[in-house]
C-alpha positions as a Markdown table, in Angstrom:
| # | Residue | x | y | z |
|---|---|---|---|---|
| 1 | Met | -4.0 | -4.0 | 6.4 |
| 2 | Lys | -5.7 | -7.1 | 5.2 |
| 3 | Thr | -5.3 | -8.4 | 1.6 |
| 4 | Ile | -8.5 | -10.2 | 0.7 |
| 5 | Gly | -7.2 | -11.4 | -2.7 |
| 6 | Ile | -8.5 | -11.9 | -6.2 |
| 7 | Ile | -12.2 | -12.8 | -6.6 |
| 8 | Leu | -13.5 | -13.2 | -10.2 |
| 9 | Gly | -10.8 | -11.0 | -11.6 |
| 10 | Val | -11.2 | -8.3 | -9.0 |
| 11 | Ser | -8.5 | -7.5 | -6.6 |
| 12 | Phe | -9.2 | -6.1 | -3.1 |
| 13 | Val | -7.0 | -4.6 | -0.4 |
| 14 | Leu | -8.5 | -3.4 | 2.9 |
| 15 | Leu | -6.7 | -0.9 | 5.1 |
| 16 | Gln | -7.4 | 0.5 | 8.5 |
| 17 | Met | -6.2 | 4.1 | 8.6 |
| 18 | Ser | -6.6 | 6.8 | 11.1 |
| 19 | Cys | -8.4 | 9.9 | 9.7 |
| 20 | Gln | -9.9 | 13.2 | 10.6 |
| 21 | Arg | -13.5 | 13.2 | 9.4 |
| 22 | Pro | -14.8 | 16.7 | 8.6 |
| 23 | Thr | -17.5 | 17.9 | 11.0 |
| 24 | Ser | -19.7 | 19.5 | 8.3 |
| 25 | Asn | -20.9 | 17.9 | 5.0 |
| 26 | Pro | -18.6 | 14.9 | 4.9 |
| 27 | Val | -19.8 | 13.8 | 1.4 |
| 28 | Glu | -18.5 | 17.0 | -0.3 |
| 29 | Thr | -15.1 | 16.9 | 1.4 |
| 30 | Pro | -13.1 | 13.8 | 0.6 |
| 31 | Ile | -11.3 | 12.1 | 3.5 |
| 32 | Ser | -7.5 | 12.5 | 3.4 |
| 33 | Pro | -5.8 | 9.3 | 4.5 |
| 34 | Gln | -3.3 | 9.7 | 7.4 |
| 35 | Pro | -1.2 | 6.6 | 6.8 |
| 36 | Asp | 0.9 | 7.0 | 10.0 |
| 37 | Ser | -1.2 | 5.1 | 12.5 |
| 38 | Ser | 0.2 | 7.2 | 15.4 |
| 39 | Lys | -1.7 | 10.2 | 14.0 |
| 40 | Val | -5.1 | 9.5 | 15.4 |
| 41 | Ser | -7.9 | 12.0 | 14.7 |
| 42 | Asp | -9.4 | 14.2 | 17.4 |
| 43 | Ser | -12.4 | 11.8 | 17.5 |
| 44 | Gly | -10.0 | 8.8 | 17.7 |
| 45 | Lys | -11.9 | 7.0 | 14.8 |
| 46 | Thr | -10.1 | 4.8 | 12.3 |
| 47 | Gln | -11.1 | 4.8 | 8.7 |
| 48 | Ala | -11.3 | 1.6 | 6.7 |
| 49 | Leu | -10.4 | 2.0 | 3.1 |
| 50 | Leu | -11.0 | -0.6 | 0.4 |
| 51 | Phe | -8.9 | -0.4 | -2.8 |
| 52 | Val | -10.6 | -2.2 | -5.7 |
| 53 | Gly | -8.9 | -2.9 | -9.0 |
| 54 | Ser | -10.3 | -5.1 | -11.7 |
| 55 | Tyr | -8.3 | -7.3 | -14.1 |
| 56 | Gly | -7.7 | -5.6 | -17.4 |
| 57 | Phe | -8.6 | -2.1 | -16.3 |
| 58 | Asp | -6.3 | 0.9 | -15.6 |
| 59 | Tyr | -7.7 | 2.3 | -12.4 |
| 60 | Val | -8.2 | 1.5 | -8.7 |
| 61 | Tyr | -11.2 | 2.7 | -6.7 |
| 62 | Met | -10.6 | 4.0 | -3.2 |
| 63 | Val | -13.7 | 3.2 | -1.2 |
| 64 | Asp | -14.6 | 4.6 | 2.3 |
| 65 | Cys | -16.1 | 1.5 | 4.0 |
| 66 | Ser | -18.0 | 3.5 | 6.6 |
| 67 | Thr | -20.0 | 5.4 | 3.9 |
| 68 | Asn | -19.8 | 2.8 | 1.1 |
| 69 | Thr | -18.7 | 5.5 | -1.3 |
| 70 | Val | -15.9 | 5.8 | -3.8 |
| 71 | Ile | -13.8 | 8.7 | -2.5 |
| 72 | Asp | -11.1 | 8.7 | -5.1 |
| 73 | Thr | -10.0 | 6.9 | -8.3 |
| 74 | Leu | -6.3 | 6.2 | -8.8 |
| 75 | Arg | -5.4 | 6.1 | -12.5 |
| 76 | Gly | -2.4 | 5.5 | -14.8 |
| 77 | Phe | -2.0 | 1.7 | -14.5 |
| 78 | Glu | -2.1 | -0.9 | -17.2 |
| 79 | Ser | -4.2 | -4.1 | -17.1 |
| 80 | Ile | -4.3 | -4.5 | -13.3 |
| 81 | Tyr | -3.7 | -8.1 | -12.1 |
| 82 | Asp | -3.3 | -7.6 | -8.3 |
| 83 | Ile | -2.9 | -4.9 | -5.7 |
| 84 | Thr | -1.2 | -4.9 | -2.3 |
| 85 | Ala | -0.8 | -2.1 | 0.3 |
| 86 | Ser | 2.2 | -1.4 | 2.4 |
| 87 | Lys | 1.9 | -2.2 | 6.1 |
| 88 | Gly | 1.5 | 1.4 | 7.2 |
| 89 | Gly | -0.8 | 2.3 | 4.3 |
| 90 | Gln | 1.5 | 4.8 | 2.7 |
| 91 | Lys | 2.0 | 3.0 | -0.6 |
| 92 | Leu | -0.1 | 0.8 | -2.9 |
| 93 | Tyr | 1.7 | -1.7 | -5.1 |
| 94 | Val | -0.2 | -2.5 | -8.4 |
| 95 | Cys | 0.8 | -5.4 | -10.5 |
| 96 | Ala | -0.1 | -5.4 | -14.1 |
| 97 | Arg | -0.1 | -8.2 | -16.7 |
| 98 | Gln | -1.0 | -8.6 | -20.3 |
| 99 | Gly | -2.5 | -12.0 | -19.5 |
| 100 | Leu | -2.9 | -14.4 | -16.6 |
| 101 | Leu | 0.2 | -16.6 | -16.9 |
| 102 | Asn | 3.6 | -16.2 | -18.5 |
| 103 | Thr | 3.0 | -12.8 | -19.9 |
| 104 | Pro | 4.8 | -9.4 | -19.7 |
| 105 | Gly | 3.9 | -7.1 | -16.9 |
| 106 | Lys | 4.9 | -4.2 | -14.7 |
| 107 | Val | 4.8 | -3.2 | -11.0 |
| 108 | Phe | 3.6 | 0.3 | -10.1 |
| 109 | Val | 4.0 | 1.9 | -6.8 |
| 110 | Thr | 1.6 | 4.7 | -5.8 |
| 111 | Asp | 2.3 | 7.1 | -2.9 |
| 112 | Leu | -1.2 | 7.4 | -1.4 |
| 113 | Arg | -0.4 | 10.8 | 0.0 |
| 114 | Thr | 0.5 | 12.4 | -3.3 |
| 115 | Lys | -1.4 | 9.9 | -5.6 |
| 116 | Gln | 1.7 | 9.7 | -7.8 |
| 117 | Asn | 2.5 | 6.5 | -9.7 |
| 118 | Lys | 5.8 | 5.2 | -10.9 |
| 119 | Val | 6.9 | 1.9 | -12.5 |
| 120 | Ile | 9.4 | 0.1 | -10.3 |
| 121 | His | 9.7 | -3.1 | -12.2 |
| 122 | Glu | 9.0 | -4.1 | -15.8 |
| 123 | Gln | 8.3 | -7.8 | -15.5 |
| 124 | Ser | 5.3 | -9.9 | -14.6 |
| 125 | Ser | 5.5 | -9.9 | -10.8 |
| 126 | Asp | 3.6 | -10.3 | -7.6 |
| 127 | Val | 4.1 | -8.3 | -4.4 |
| 128 | Tyr | 3.5 | -9.6 | -0.9 |
| 129 | Ile | 3.9 | -8.0 | 2.5 |
| 130 | Ala | 6.0 | -10.0 | 5.0 |
| 131 | Pro | 4.8 | -10.1 | 8.6 |
| 132 | Asp | 7.4 | -7.5 | 9.5 |
| 133 | Gly | 6.0 | -5.1 | 6.9 |
| 134 | Thr | 8.7 | -5.7 | 4.3 |
| 135 | Pro | 7.4 | -5.7 | 0.7 |
| 136 | Ile | 8.6 | -8.8 | -1.1 |
| 137 | Ile | 8.5 | -9.1 | -4.9 |
| 138 | Ile | 8.5 | -12.3 | -6.9 |
| 139 | Ala | 9.4 | -11.6 | -10.5 |
| 140 | Ser | 9.1 | -13.9 | -13.5 |
| 141 | Glu | 9.9 | -13.8 | -17.2 |
| 142 | Pro | 7.5 | -15.4 | -19.8 |
| 143 | Arg | 8.1 | -19.1 | -20.2 |
| 144 | Asn | 10.9 | -19.2 | -17.7 |
| 145 | Pro | 10.5 | -21.5 | -14.6 |
| 146 | Ile | 12.9 | -19.4 | -12.5 |
| 147 | Arg | 11.3 | -16.8 | -10.3 |
| 148 | Arg | 13.5 | -14.1 | -8.7 |
| 149 | Val | 12.7 | -13.1 | -5.1 |
| 150 | Gly | 13.5 | -9.5 | -4.0 |
| 151 | Ile | 12.9 | -6.9 | -1.3 |
| 152 | Ile | 11.5 | -3.5 | -2.1 |
| 153 | Asp | 13.1 | -0.6 | -0.2 |
| 154 | Thr | 10.1 | 1.4 | 1.0 |
| 155 | Leu | 12.0 | 4.7 | 0.9 |
| 156 | Ser | 13.6 | 4.5 | -2.5 |
| 157 | Asp | 11.3 | 2.0 | -4.1 |
| 158 | Gln | 14.5 | 0.2 | -5.3 |
| 159 | Ile | 14.4 | -3.6 | -5.6 |
| 160 | Thr | 17.2 | -5.8 | -4.3 |
| 161 | Phe | 16.9 | -9.4 | -5.6 |
| 162 | Ile | 18.1 | -11.8 | -3.0 |
| 163 | Asp | 17.2 | -15.3 | -4.2 |
| 164 | Ser | 15.6 | -17.4 | -6.9 |
| 165 | Leu | 13.1 | -20.1 | -7.0 |
| 166 | Asp | 12.7 | -22.8 | -9.6 |
| 167 | Ile | 9.0 | -23.6 | -9.8 |
| 168 | Gln | 9.6 | -26.8 | -11.8 |
| 169 | Asp | 11.3 | -28.2 | -8.6 |
| 170 | Leu | 7.9 | -27.6 | -7.0 |
| 171 | Gly | 6.1 | -29.7 | -9.6 |
| 172 | Leu | 4.5 | -26.6 | -11.3 |
| 173 | Asn | 4.5 | -26.6 | -15.0 |
| 174 | Leu | 3.8 | -23.0 | -16.0 |
């Protein structure tokens, strides 16, 4: 997985996923992601998926990079700010905000196998993936310089806050 970042209000996440490509008429049959990288298709090919969400919109496009086509649209979000995928590609974390800085927000998690969304946190937050694959959340409240740092359990989607960070100590005045 490679997070490309936010470019002009558009957030991108690129995943390499193993897949089984249909042998006949691949355009009509959408490709089903196989997030477990140990499940390699018969052909041994890996699928590159690009997830594209645009600031202020409520959907994320799933793009097959080999065909440059949108193969699915994930819906049910609110004012997307940023997206991040889990290390194995099973989950997509979508951060929503009502504005760029110091505004209320939510964090959604989408199971990419079932396409089901749920809200896991109701504060403006950012989600990052640590090198070991652990999802890290940094949550904030409007006009508060303290950011809470937590770990997201990938099985239960529960957040355990482990530390805090005072951004005024860093010279930031948000």
